[in-house]
DRENKENU-946466 format. One record per atom (N, C-alpha, C, O): residue in three letters; x negated, y negated, z. Coordinates in steps of 0.001 Angstrom, whole numbers, plus 500000, padded with zeros to 6 digits. Example, Ala and Ser with C-alpha at 12.3 -4.5 7.8 and 13.67 -1.06 7.14 Angstrom:
<lumvos>
Ala486810505690507800 Ala487700504500507800 Ala486800503300507800 Ala485764503319508465 Ser487150502250507080 Ser486330501060507140 Ser487100499970507870 Ser486591498862508039 
</lumvos>
This chain:
<lumvos>
Unk499168501189500000 Unk500000500000500000 Unk499131498759500000 Unk498020498765500529 Unk499641497699499407 Unk498896496448499334 Unk498944495714500659 Unk499870495883501452 Unk497948494914500876 Unk497910494092502082 Unk498748492847501902 Unk498853492312500798 Unk499342492389502982 Unk500109491157502963 Unk499203489979502643 Unk499624489030501982 Unk497979490035503104 Unk497082488906502964 Unk496609488713501524 Unk496094487646501189 Unk496772489722500665 Unk496291489586499301 Unk497304488949498365 Unk497025488810497174 Unk498459488562498858 Unk499442487872498032 Unk500351488805497264 Unk501130488349496427 Unk500277490098497524 Unk501130491029496791 Unk502556490965497314 Unk502816490400498377 Unk503453491535496576 Unk504864491519496961 Unk505180492544498048 Unk506171492397498764 Unk504363493565498180 Unk504626494607499164 Unk504001494240500504 Unk502823493890500582 Unk504798494324501540 Unk504297494033502876 Unk504042495357503580 Unk504952496168503757 Unk502808495560503974 Unk502473496791504678 Unk502205496478506139 Unk501969495330506513 Unk502246497503506943 Unk501926497352508358 Unk500486496868508493 Unk500187496019509333 Unk499609497402507673 Unk498202497001507689 Unk498061495524507324 Unk497275494806507942 Unk498811495070506334 Unk498767493669505926 Unk499260492734507010 Unk498661491686507252 Unk500351493107507666 Unk500883492293508759 Unk499883492270509910 Unk499668491227510528 Unk499274493412510199 Unk498264493469511247 Unk497103492542510926 Unk496590491861511814 Unk496680492506509659 Unk495594491610509256 Unk495963490147509491 Unk495153489374510000 Unk497185489771509120 Unk497646488394509349 Unk497680488074510835 Unk497229487006511249 Unk498206488983511636 Unk498287488751513082 Unk496888488620513675 Unk496638487724514481 Unk495985489495513286 Unk494607489439513780 Unk493939488129513377 Unk493271487496514195 Unk494110487726512140 Unk493538486472511663 Unk494099485283512454 Unk493348484393512853 Unk495403485270512676 Unk496019484172513422 Unk495608484170514894 Unk495476483103515495 Unk495406485345515478 Unk494943485411516875 Unk493537484833516987 Unk493263484021517870 Unk492653485249516095 Unk491274484730516114 Unk491280483223515886 Unk490619482474516606 Unk492020482795514897 Unk492148481373514566 Unk492675480600515780 Unk492158479533516112 Unk493700481137516434 Unk494309480469517589 Unk493342480361518758 Unk493254479311519396 Unk492624481426519041 Unk491687481412520176 Unk490584480387519951 Unk490248479625520857 Unk490026480365518756 Unk488969479398518461 Unk489513477968518537 Unk488847477074519059 Unk490716477758518018 Unk491328476437518066 Unk491595476000519497 Unk491339474849519851 Unk492105476903520323 Unk492401476585521724 Unk491115476218522466 Unk491105475265523246 Unk490046476954522236 Unk488764476644522887 Unk488275475260522445 Unk487863474450523275 Unk488322474995521145 Unk487919473673520647 Unk488803472565521175 Unk488326471470521474 Unk490078472841521290 Unk491043471872521808 Unk490763471560523274 Unk490902470416523705 Unk490368472575524038 Unk490045472378525450 Unk488727471616525610 Unk488646470659526380 Unk487703472044524881 Unk486393471413525016 Unk486384469982524474 Unk485780469089525069 Unk487056469772523344 Unk487006468460522712 Unk488020467464523222 Unk487742466265523254 Unk489190467932523624 Unk490281467023523971 Unk490828467228525372 Unk491734466512525798 Unk490282468205526093 Unk490665468467527486 Unk492136468834527674 Unk492695468606528747 Unk492765469398526649 Unk494141469889526799 Unk494089471236527530 Unk493190472036527275 Unk495037471495528431 Unk495043472783529140 Unk495114473953528149 Unk495876473921527183 Unk494318474964528406 Unk494267476109527492 Unk495611476820527388 Unk495983477277526307 Unk496338476920528485 Unk497624477625528440 Unk498622476886527541 Unk499331477510526751 Unk498673475562527665 Unk499579474784526813 Unk499177474899525344 Unk500027475061524469 Unk497873474812525084 Unk497386474924523705 Unk497666476313523137 Unk498004476455521962 Unk497525477326523973 Unk497772478696523518 Unk499239478897523157 Unk499550479554522162 Unk500137478340523953 Unk501568478431523633 Unk501839477677522325 Unk502581478170521475 Unk501249476495522156 Unk501423475726520921 Unk500924476480519701 Unk501588476494518664 Unk499760477108519814 Unk499229477891518699 Unk500077479134518451 Unk500211479579517312 Unk500650479695519519 Unk501566480828519346 Unk502783480426518524 Unk503225481171517649 Unk503319479249518809 Unk504469478744518050 Unk504088478559516586 Unk504808478999515690 Unk502952477907516348 Unk502515477675514968 Unk502227478988514235 Unk502535479123513051 Unk501640479948514940 Unk501332481242514325 Unk502611482014513987 Unk502703482637512930 Unk503589481970514882 Unk504861482653514628 Unk505571482041513411 Unk506100482764512566 Unk505578480733513332 Unk506183480064512166 Unk505448480472510897 Unk506073480707509863 Unk504126480556510972 Unk503329480961509809 Unk503673482376509376 Unk503884482626508189 Unk503732483306510326 Unk504074484698509989 Unk505463484799509366 Unk505658485515508384 Unk506422484084509937 Unk507783484102509385 Unk507819483516507976 Unk508524484029507106 Unk507063482447507752 Unk507022481831506423 Unk506426482755505374 Unk506925482835504251 Unk505364483447505741 Unk504738484401504808 Unk505702485550504527 Unk505838485989503385 Unk506368486033505571 Unk507350487111505396 Unk508488486651504499 Unk508910487390503609 Unk508994485435504721 Unk510110484917503918 Unk509720484774502450 Unk510532485029501560 Unk508482484369502199 Unk508027484240500810 Unk508132485571500077 Unk508459485607498891 Unk507856486661500781 Unk507866487982500161 Unk509275488545500001 Unk509540489276499046 Unk510190488211500929 Unk511485488882500943 Unk512670488051500483 Unk513716488617500168 Unk512550486756500434 Unk513651485945499912 Unk513444485824498410 Unk512381485388497969 Unk514440486200497619 Unk514233486295496167 Unk514236484944495449 Unk514880484800494409 Unk513536483971495983 Unk513327482694495314 Unk511840482563495045 Unk511020483102495789 Unk511499481867494011 Unk510085481681493700 Unk509581480447494443 Unk509314479411493835 Unk509453480573495781 Unk509079479459496642 Unk507848479859497447 Unk507748480989497926 Unk506923478934497591 Unk505700479181498353 Unk505992479265499848 Unk506943478660500343 Unk505170480016500551 Unk505337480137501997 Unk505143478795502694 Unk505697478575503771 Unk504368477900502098 Unk504153476564502684 Unk505480475845502850 Unk505698475176503861 Unk506367475972501876 Unk507674475316501963 Unk508502475920503095 Unk509113475191503876 Unk508523477233503183 Unk509261477891504265 Unk508715477479505632 Unk509477477178506552 Unk507397477468505752 Unk506762477107507019 Unk507106475664507394 Unk507448475383508543 Unk507017474763506436 Unk507310473349506700 Unk508760473151507108 Unk509042472455508083 Unk509676473757506373 Unk511105473577506672 Unk511435474175508042 Unk512179473570508814 Unk510895475352508350 Unk511147475948509668 Unk510611475056510782 Unk511281474841511792 Unk509406474541510595 Unk508817473671511604 Unk509643472414511827 Unk509841471984512963 Unk510118471832510741 Unk510947470625510849 Unk512250470943511564 Unk512675470201512449 Unk512882472041511180 Unk514191472388511762 Unk514082472645513263 Unk514902472135514027 Unk513097473417513702 Unk513023473734515129 Unk512548472547515971 Unk512676472566517195 Unk511997471509515315 Unk511544470333516053 Unk512504469145515925 Unk512262468089516509 Unk513584469313515171 Unk514540468219515006 Unk515168467830516339 Unk515505468699517143 Unk515327466531516579 Unk516028466115517794 Unk517440466703517807 Unk518126466720516785 Unk517854467173518952 Unk519172467786519078 Unk519143469301518972 Unk520088469971519390 Unk518070469848518418 Unk517949471310518377 Unk517541471803519769 Unk516764471139520455 Unk518054472952520187 Unk517711473443521530 Unk516214473750521691 Unk515706473779522812 Unk515521473974520595 Unk514092474291520647 Unk513202473056520608 Unk511997473149520844 Unk513783471912520316 Unk513020470701520041 Unk512054470306521154 Unk510861470143520898 Unk512539470152522368 Unk511682469700523468 Unk510535470674523725 Unk509390470261523907 Unk510849471961523738 Unk509839472995523979 Unk508761472955522893 Unk507567472915523188 Unk509206472967521626 Unk508266472993520501 Unk507420471725520478 Unk506197471798520352 Unk508054470576520598 Unk507309469320520539 Unk506301469195521680 Unk505193468700521472 Unk506666469633522865 Unk505748469536523999 Unk504487470364523742 Unk503369469860523854 Unk504679471623523401 Unk503524472504523273 Unk502720472266522001 Unk501491472331522032 Unk503379471995520897 Unk502644471758519654 Unk501883470431519732 Unk500836470280519103 Unk502405469474520501 Unk501688468202520652 Unk500395468373521441 Unk499563467466521457 Unk500212469499522086 Unk498982469783522829 Unk497884470311521913 Unk496767470565522365 Unk498192470474520641 Unk497205470932519666 Unk496778469734518828 Unk497604469109518161 Unk495504469420518862 Unk494980468308518069 Unk494706468790516644 Unk494184469885516436 Unk495059467969515687 Unk494887468321514278 Unk493432468628513955 Unk493149469566513210 Unk492522467862514498 Unk491114468077514200 Unk490632469447514667 Unk489754470040514041 Unk491202469955515766 Unk490837471295516235 Unk491233472355515207 Unk490474473284514929 Unk492429472199514653 Unk492910473156513655 Unk492106473046512365 Unk491687474053511795 Unk491896471819511914 Unk491209471590510639 Unk489775472101510697 Unk489280472659509717 Unk489107471920511821 Unk487723472379511957 Unk487628473887511767 Unk486765474375511038 Unk488512474618512421 Unk488498476078512300 Unk488872476493510881 Unk488265477399510309 Unk489877475823510319 Unk490312476149508959 Unk489187475918507954 Unk488946476761507090 Unk488504474791508062 Unk487414474503507126 Unk486253475479507284 Unk485591475823506304 Unk486006475921508503 Unk484973476944508709 Unk485373478240507994 Unk484541478892507363 Unk486649478603508100 Unk487150479807507426 Unk487032479661505907 Unk486615480593505219 Unk487396478499505397 Unk487278478242503958 Unk485821478309503528 Unk485499478845502467 Unk484942477759504363 Unk483512477805504048 Unk482989479220503952 Unk482189479538503072 Unk483443480073504863 Unk483040481481504812 Unk483575482122503535 Unk482875482891502876 Unk484814481801503193 Unk485402482337501958 Unk484647481867500726 Unk484435482635499787 Unk484239480596500733 Unk483475480064499595 Unk482118480743499497 Unk481622480993498398 Unk481520481040500639 Unk480224481706500640 Unk480279483059499986 Unk479299483512499395 Unk481436483718500089 Unk481591485041499481 Unk481725484937497964 Unk481369485868497243 Unk482239483806497480 Unk482439483668496032 Unk481647482480495496 Unk482160481702494691 Unk480406482341495938 Unk479570481218495545 Unk479344481182494041 Unk479291480105493449 Unk479209482347493419 Unk478997482381491967 Unk480199481809491221 Unk480036481099490229 Unk481396482113491693 Unk482606481552491077 Unk482649480038491265 Unk483049479308490358 Unk482238479568492440 Unk482232478134492704 Unk481226477430491797 Unk481517476365491253 Unk480043478025491635 Unk479023477418490770 Unk479493477377489317 Unk479128476473488566 Unk480306478361488925 Unk480791478401487545 Unk481742477235487255 Unk481900476848486097 Unk482372476676488283 Unk483263475535488080 Unk482488474288487674 Unk483018473436486961 Unk481246474171488119 Unk480400473060487714 Unk480586471812488555 Unk481347471786489522 Unk479862470781488149 Unk479851469528488903 Unk481189468802488837 Unk481509468026489738 Unk481966469035487804 Unk483260468363487683 Unk484201468766488823 Unk484979467944489308 Unk484129470016489243 Unk484975470481490341 Unk484615469779491639 Unk485492469491492454 Unk483336469500491839 Unk482907468798493049 Unk483435467368493042 Unk483917466879494063 Unk483348466700491901 Unk483868465330491791 Unk485377465313492026 Unk485880464455492752 Unk486091466238491425 Unk487543466302491596 Unk487895466586493058 Unk488832465997493597 Unk487151467483493698 Unk487398467793495100 Unk487221466558495972 Unk488048466290496843 Unk486158465812495749 Unk485913464595496528 Unk487018463576496292 Unk487482462936497235 Unk487445463419495038 Unk488522462477494731 Unk489842462891495373 Unk490581462045495877 Unk490140464182495357 Unk491383464660495973 Unk491359464423497480 Unk492349463965498051 Unk490244464729498122 Unk490140464518499571 Unk490268463028499894 Unk490991462659500819 Unk489580462177499148 Unk489646460733499400 Unk491061460202499162 Unk491570459414499958 Unk491690460629498079 Unk493045460156497774 Unk494035460620498839 Unk494936459872499219 Unk493871461843499318 Unk494749462349500377 Unk494570461531501646 Unk495550461170502300 Unk493333461240501994 Unk493057460463503195 Unk493657459056503076 Unk494367458603503973 Unk493369458373501969 Unk493878457010501806 Unk495398456991501675 Unk496052456085502192 Unk495955457965501000 Unk497415458042500891 Unk498066458214502259 Unk499057457552502568 Unk497512459094503068 Unk498048459299504416 Unk497891458046505264 Unk498786457706506037 Unk496767457356505127 Unk496548456125505890 Unk497531455037505476 Unk498026454294506324 Unk497813454936504198 Unk498768453933503708 Unk500171454240504227 Unk500864453346504713 Unk500588455494504125 Unk501914455877504625 Unk502010455628506126 Unk503014455099506602 Unk500973456005506877 Unk500980455791508324 Unk501075454300508647 Unk501812453903509550 Unk500338453484507917 Unk500387452036508147 Unk501792451485507877 Unk502309450686508658 Unk502396451907506787 Unk503748451440506450 Unk504734451846507544 Unk505546451030507980 Unk504669453093507988 Unk505579453564509034 Unk505360452791510330 Unk506323452414510999 Unk504115452557510684 Unk503829451803511909 Unk504370450373511820 Unk504941449865512785 Unk504192449730510674 Unk504710448381510503 Unk506230448374510557 Unk506818447491511181 Unk506881449344509913 Unk508338449401509913 Unk508924449695511297 Unk510054449305511591 Unk508156450381512139 Unk508639450684513481 Unk508254449632514504 Unk508550449779515690 Unk507597448571514054 Unk507290447449514934 Unk505969447501515638 Unk505704446668516504 Unk505123448454515297 Unk503786448517515898 Unk502934447460515211 Unk502872447431513982 Unk502277446596515970 Unk501501445534515333 Unk500341446100514516 Unk499643447019514944 Unk500159445523513324 Unk499061445950512440 Unk497735445435512982 Unk497648444323513503 Unk496724446250512851 Unk495394445880513353 Unk494587445251512247 Unk493437444868512463 
</lumvos>
């Protein structure tokens, strides 16, 4: 049977186990970084990462079993928004614990994982050439500036004084 992690349509017990193991390792490293870097309690961070990991597993499962051609990212995002909406019974719990996870803690671990993945396929990366590096830098810069512009607009609209 195919592994869940390889993007195949068949979900195997082995594939689900791989996803769970990956998310556990990812969560533990993130929680440690979150504690050391931001002094958030490990128990709160662990619960927050558990919530994020559960949403991730459900999103990946939904991508495989719901007969729409939709990426798991969409399922994960919509589930996260729904359970955190004001008025939902899960809102206070989810917002409290997930707010104990700093974005930089997650991104650091994720980028390390991506780096390891790139190291395994370095020949494929080199085959893309220098143009891929330029495009990557432009995409990262545009994403950063786009997010900063949106954040600034939202802050101004909500009455936070501009710096």
